[in-house]
C-alpha positions in Angstrom: -98.7 0.9 57.4 -97.1 -1.7 55.5 -94.3 -3.0 57.3 -90.8 -3.5 56.0 -90.2 -7.3 56.3 -86.8 -8.6 57.5 -86.7 -11.1 55.0 -86.9 -8.7 52.2 -83.9 -6.5 53.1 -80.3 -7.3 52.0 -78.7 -7.6 55.3 -75.1 -6.5 53.7 -76.6 -3.4 52.4 -77.8 -1.6 55.6 -75.8 1.9 56.3 -75.9 4.1 59.4 -74.8 7.4 59.5 -75.3 10.6 61.6 -76.9 13.5 60.2 -75.3 16.8 61.1 -78.2 18.7 62.0 -78.6 21.3 64.8 -82.1 20.4 66.3 -82.6 21.7 69.7 -82.9 18.6 71.4 -82.2 15.5 69.2 -79.6 14.0 67.1 -80.5 12.2 63.8 -79.5 9.3 61.9 -80.1 7.8 58.5 -80.7 4.0 58.6 -80.6 3.3 54.9 -81.9 -0.3 54.1 -81.1 -2.0 50.6 -83.8 -4.3 49.7 -83.5 -7.5 47.7 -85.6 -6.1 44.7 -83.0 -3.7 44.3 -84.8 -1.0 45.8 -84.0 1.4 49.0 -85.7 2.6 51.9 -84.7 5.1 54.3 -85.7 5.6 57.8 -84.8 8.8 60.1 -84.2 7.9 63.5 -83.8 10.3 66.4 -82.5 10.3 70.1 -82.1 12.8 73.1 -79.0 14.9 72.1 -75.6 13.7 73.0 -77.3 10.6 75.0 -76.5 7.9 72.1 -72.8 6.6 71.6 -71.2 6.9 68.3 -71.6 4.0 66.0 -68.7 1.8 65.7 -67.4 2.8 69.5 -66.6 -0.1 71.6 -69.4 1.3 74.4 -72.0 0.7 71.7 -70.7 -3.0 70.5 -70.4 -4.1 73.9 -73.9 -3.7 74.7 -75.5 -5.6 71.6 -75.4 -9.0 73.8 -78.7 -10.0 72.2 -77.7 -9.1 68.6 -74.9 -10.0 66.3 -72.0 -7.8 65.9 -73.2 -5.8 62.9 -74.7 -2.5 63.7 -77.2 -3.0 60.6 -78.6 -6.3 62.2 -79.2 -4.6 65.4 -81.5 -1.5 63.6 -83.2 -4.4 61.7 -84.3 -6.0 64.7 -85.1 -2.8 66.6 -87.0 -1.3 63.8 -88.8 -3.7 61.9 -91.9 -6.2 62.2 -94.9 -6.1 64.3 -93.1 -5.6 67.4 -90.4 -3.2 66.1 -90.5 0.8 66.6 -92.0 1.5 63.6 -95.3 -0.4 64.3 -95.1 1.0 67.9 -95.3 4.5 66.5 -97.5 3.9 63.8 -95.5 5.3 60.9 -92.4 4.1 58.7 -90.1 7.3 59.1 -89.2 9.8 62.0 -88.6 7.1 64.6 -87.6 8.3 68.3 -85.5 5.7 69.8 -85.2 7.7 73.4 -82.8 8.8 75.8 -80.5 7.9 78.7 -78.9 5.1 76.8 -79.0 1.9 78.6 -80.8 3.6 81.8 -83.0 0.8 83.5 -81.7 -1.9 81.6 -83.0 -0.2 78.1 -81.3 0.4 74.8 -82.7 4.0 74.5 -85.9 4.2 76.8 -88.8 6.0 75.0 -91.1 6.0 77.8 -88.9 7.9 80.4 -90.8 10.9 82.2 -89.0 14.1 81.2 -89.1 17.3 82.7 -92.5 18.5 81.9 -94.3 15.2 83.1 -94.4 13.8 79.9 -92.6 10.9 78.4 -90.0 11.1 75.7 -92.2 9.6 73.2 -94.8 12.1 73.8 -92.5 15.1 73.6 -91.2 14.1 70.2 -94.7 13.5 68.8 -95.5 17.0 70.2 -92.4 18.4 68.4 -92.6 16.3 65.1 -94.2 18.7 62.7 -91.3 21.4 63.7 -88.9 18.5 63.3 -90.1 18.0 60.1 -89.7 21.2 58.7 -86.4 21.6 60.0 -85.1 18.2 58.5 -86.9 18.9 55.1 -85.6 22.3 54.7 -81.9 21.0 55.5 -82.3 18.4 52.9 -84.1 20.2 50.1 -81.2 23.1 50.5 -78.2 20.6 50.1 -80.3 19.1 47.1 -80.1 22.6 45.3 -77.1 23.1 42.7 -74.5 25.3 44.0 -71.1 26.4 42.9 -69.6 24.1 45.3 -71.2 21.0 44.4 -68.0 19.4 43.6 -66.6 19.7 47.1 -63.1 21.0 47.8 -59.9 19.6 49.3 -58.9 20.7 52.8 -55.7 19.8 54.8 -55.2 19.8 58.8 -52.1 18.7 60.7 -51.0 18.6 64.2 -54.1 18.3 66.2 -52.6 17.2 69.1 -55.3 16.2 71.2 -57.4 19.0 70.8 -60.7 17.0 70.1 -62.9 20.0 70.2 -60.7 21.8 67.5 -61.1 18.8 65.4 -64.9 18.8 65.6 -65.2 22.2 65.0 -62.9 21.5 61.6 -65.1 18.5 60.5 -68.4 20.4 61.1 -67.3 23.4 58.6 -67.2 20.7 56.2 -69.6 19.2 53.6 -70.2 15.4 52.6 -68.9 16.5 49.2 -65.5 17.7 50.8 -62.3 15.8 50.9 -60.4 16.2 54.4 -56.3 15.2 54.7 -55.2 14.7 58.1 -51.3 14.8 58.1 -50.7 13.1 61.3 -50.0 14.2 64.8 -53.6 13.6 66.1 -52.4 12.5 69.3 -50.4 13.6 72.3 -50.2 17.0 74.1 -53.7 17.2 74.7 -56.1 14.6 76.3 -58.1 13.5 73.3 -55.7 12.0 70.9 -57.4 8.6 71.2 -61.0 9.8 70.9 -60.0 11.7 68.0 -58.5 9.1 66.1 -61.6 6.6 67.0 -64.0 9.4 65.8 -61.7 9.4 62.3 -62.1 5.9 62.3 -65.8 5.8 62.9 -66.2 8.6 60.1 -64.1 6.7 57.5 -66.2 3.5 58.0 -69.4 5.1 57.7 -68.6 7.6 55.0 -72.5 8.7 54.6 -73.1 12.5 55.7 -69.1 12.9 56.4 -66.5 14.4 54.3 -64.2 11.7 52.7 -61.0 11.4 55.3 -57.5 10.7 54.3 -55.2 9.7 57.4 -51.5 10.4 57.4 -49.1 9.2 60.0 -47.0 11.7 61.9 -43.8 11.2 64.1 -45.9 11.3 67.5 -48.0 8.1 65.8 -44.8 6.5 65.0 -43.5 7.2 68.4 -46.9 5.9 69.8 -46.6 2.7 67.8 -43.2 1.6 68.5 -43.6 2.2 72.3 -46.8 0.0 72.1 -44.4 -2.5 70.1 -42.0 -2.7 73.0 -44.6 -2.9 75.7 -45.9 -6.0 74.0 -42.5 -7.4 73.3 -41.3 -7.0 76.8 -45.0 -7.4 78.7 -44.7 -3.8 80.1 -47.5 -2.6 82.1 -49.1 0.9 82.9 -47.4 1.0 86.4 -43.8 0.4 84.2 -44.8 3.6 82.2 -45.4 5.5 85.4 -42.0 4.5 87.0 -40.2 5.3 83.6 -42.1 8.8 83.5 -41.2 9.5 87.3 -37.4 8.4 86.8 -37.1 10.8 83.9 -38.9 13.8 85.3 -37.0 13.6 88.7 -33.8 13.4 86.6 -34.5 16.2 84.4 -35.4 18.2 87.4 -32.2 17.5 89.1 -30.5 18.5 86.1 -32.3 21.9 85.9 -31.6 22.6 89.4 -27.8 22.0 89.0 -28.1 24.4 86.2 -29.7 26.8 88.4 -26.9 26.3 91.1 -29.6 25.7 93.7 -28.1 24.5 97.3 -26.6 21.0 97.3 -28.8 19.9 100.1 -31.9 20.3 97.9 -30.0 18.7 94.9 -29.1 15.6 97.4 -32.7 15.0 98.5 -33.9 14.6 95.0 -31.0 12.5 94.1 -32.2 10.3 97.3 -35.3 9.8 95.4 -33.8 8.4 92.0 -32.0 5.9 94.3 -35.6 4.7 94.8 -36.0 3.9 91.1 -32.6 2.0 90.6 -34.1 -1.4 91.6 -36.9 -0.8 89.3 -34.6 0.2 86.1 -32.3 -2.8 86.8 -35.5 -5.0 86.4 -36.5 -3.6 83.2 -33.0 -4.0 81.9 -32.1 -7.1 83.1 -35.1 -9.1 83.8 -37.5 -7.7 81.2 -34.9 -7.5 78.6 -35.2 -4.0 77.6 -32.4 -2.1 76.0 -31.4 1.3 77.2 -32.1 2.9 73.8 -35.8 1.3 74.4 -36.0 3.0 77.4 -34.8 6.1 76.4 -37.0 6.1 73.3 -40.2 5.5 75.4 -38.8 8.1 78.1 -38.7 10.9 75.3 -42.2 10.1 73.9 -43.9 9.8 77.4 -42.1 13.0 78.9 -40.8 15.2 75.9 -43.8 14.8 73.7 -46.4 14.5 76.1 -47.5 11.1 75.1 -48.6 10.0 78.5 -52.4 10.7 77.9 -52.5 8.7 74.7 -50.8 5.7 76.1 -53.0 5.8 79.1 -56.1 6.5 77.4 -55.3 3.5 74.7 -54.5 1.2 78.1 -58.1 1.7 78.6 -59.6 0.6 75.4 -60.8 -3.1 75.1 -58.7 -5.7 73.2 -60.7 -5.2 69.7 -60.1 -1.4 70.1 -56.4 -1.4 70.5 -56.2 -3.8 67.4 -58.1 -1.6 65.3 -56.3 1.6 66.3 -53.1 0.1 65.7 -54.0 -1.6 62.5 -55.4 1.8 61.3 -52.4 3.6 62.1 -50.3 0.9 60.3 -52.3 1.2 57.0 -52.0 5.0 56.9 -50.3 6.8 54.2 -46.8 8.3 55.1 -46.6 10.4 51.7 -49.2 10.7 49.2 -49.4 12.5 45.5 -52.7 14.3 44.6 -53.4 16.0 41.2 -56.1 18.9 42.3 -56.9 21.5 39.8 -54.3 20.1 37.7 -51.4 21.1 40.0 -49.7 18.4 41.6 -48.9 18.3 45.4 -47.3 15.9 47.7 -49.0 15.5 51.3 -46.7 14.3 53.8 -46.3 15.3 57.8 -42.8 16.6 57.6 -40.4 16.1 54.6 -40.8 14.5 51.2 -38.8 11.4 50.5 -35.0 11.8 49.9 -35.0 8.9 47.4 -35.6 10.4 43.7 -36.9 7.2 42.6 -39.9 7.4 45.2 -40.6 10.9 44.0 -40.5 9.9 40.4 -42.6 6.8 40.9 -45.5 9.0 42.5 -45.1 11.5 39.6 -45.9 8.8 37.1 -48.4 6.5 39.1 -50.0 8.8 41.4 -49.7 6.2 44.1 -48.4 6.8 47.4 -46.6 5.2 50.3 -47.6 3.7 53.5 -45.2 2.4 56.5 -45.5 -1.0 55.1 -44.1 0.2 51.7 -41.1 1.6 53.2 -38.0 1.1 55.5 -37.8 2.5 58.9 -35.3 5.0 57.9 -37.0 6.2 55.0 -40.2 6.9 57.0 -38.5 8.3 59.8 -37.0 10.7 57.7 -40.5 11.9 56.2 -42.0 12.0 59.5 -39.8 13.2 62.1 -36.8 15.2 60.2 -36.6 19.2 60.7 -35.9 21.7 58.0 -32.7 22.6 59.9 -31.3 18.6 59.5 -32.0 18.5 55.8 -34.6 20.0 53.3 -36.1 18.0 50.1 -38.9 20.3 49.4 -36.9 22.0 46.3 -36.1 18.5 45.1 -39.8 17.5 44.9 -40.6 21.0 43.4 -38.2 20.4 40.6 -40.6 17.5 39.7 -43.4 19.7 39.6 -44.7 19.1 43.3 -45.8 21.5 45.9 -45.3 19.8 49.4 -48.1 20.3 52.1 -47.1 19.5 55.4 -47.1 20.1 59.2 -44.5 19.4 61.8 -42.5 22.5 62.0 -44.8 25.0 64.3 -45.6 28.6 63.7 -48.1 29.6 66.2 -51.0 31.1 64.9 -50.1 31.1 61.1 -49.2 28.9 58.0 -46.2 29.8 56.1 -45.7 29.6 52.3 -42.6 29.2 50.7 -42.7 29.4 46.8 -39.1 29.1 46.4 -38.7 25.9 48.2 -41.9 24.8 46.9 -43.8 23.9 50.3 -46.9 25.1 52.5 -46.5 24.2 56.1 -49.7 24.4 58.1 -48.9 23.6 61.8 -50.2 26.7 63.8 -49.6 25.3 66.9 -52.7 23.5 68.2 -52.1 21.5 71.0 -49.1 23.8 72.6 -51.6 25.6 74.8 -49.9 28.9 73.9 -52.1 32.4 73.5 -51.7 32.1 69.8 -52.1 28.4 69.1 -54.4 27.5 66.3 -55.5 24.7 64.3 -55.1 25.8 60.5 -57.6 24.0 57.8 -56.1 25.1 54.4 -58.1 24.9 51.2 -56.1 23.6 48.1 -58.5 25.1 45.5 -59.2 28.4 47.4 -55.4 28.8 48.6 -57.2 30.2 51.8 -56.7 28.9 55.5 -59.3 29.0 58.3 -57.8 29.5 61.8 -59.9 27.4 64.8 -59.3 28.1 68.2 -57.6 25.3 70.3 -60.3 23.5 72.2 -60.0 20.3 74.1 -63.7 19.4 74.5 -67.0 19.8 72.4 -68.6 21.6 74.8 -66.1 24.6 74.5 -67.1 24.9 71.0 -71.1 25.5 72.1 -70.4 27.8 74.8 
């Protein structure tokens, strides 16, 4: 076998992507090597199903102690040369990495004994013929021309921590499709940060993934402003726990008074509130928080159920925190798109009030990110309800159909031709009987309703 020599590789032109392929026991990845002579070499690698971390996440990066940070360098060292896995396997494609990530100090142990008494490498080799047949059948099918070769444009919104629903939506798309995610990925469910990191990862490694354009929602806005307040005043997790408890007890007392509960019962809870007085005074006086900042965080953490989001975020390493915050800051607030000669305006809640912004988007086709507009402008587009104001008809006058989320209609999307909008928040994350994640196809004007699922395993049952 002729080895791929490391010195012949352009290390800046190596890409890694996960292949969506339903093999019984294995996950498959493509490693694409760009060579200095302009040619390309592709290697298919495999690991035990669901044992290898997603590329780009903190766990994978932290354990690359013997290699530079770039994932491509890791695989160059892992696969190539006389001591690499290609040489050990005796082939230059279909390489088995192993399973049980980091067990016994191994990156992925190919020699571990499995239930039948054979090593993972032996079982892989025994199944290699069937694996090749499945892979080649899938690849040949994708090469065949079909009526959907161009791909289509899909829109989802308001995932609200339902990671399983999000993965279900992703797996219905092809790499030729374009998916717009209109914000409110986080809060309510427990998978908000996990979903964000998966979106970031798929954007970073676009091979075999649909193109993804991510938008800010009001929940992302509230998350970012809460993080900014925490950094400004050096707040910690325990401070947030106390804010949440104080708010919840106050709300409970209010409900008890409305229900005309016995005075003695109310007084017992009012006694609990006194225990938070010292804490609250410390926030206001020692750490310098304004009452507005405290109320802002209280609203997001309790009413908008941001607790799982912030606590999961605080568990991330510093690099991951910085990447998440930067990703949100650079996300779109509003974006015009011309699809099949029709103009659409994609936004979380409302088109902008400013006619000049609408005209500019119509003329240039360029949208606006958070850094492009004032806080008042993006707050209106992300957090306004129709009962407060409506700019849909104004955008319609300029030829735009607005596609948005934010306004919940459990189990349905709402199309209003008179006002010129399509609203697609079907209640995912609200954990009601009719809650769904709606995925709207622009070309077909059709919607797929996806069951509300917080975890992937719910999909596989």
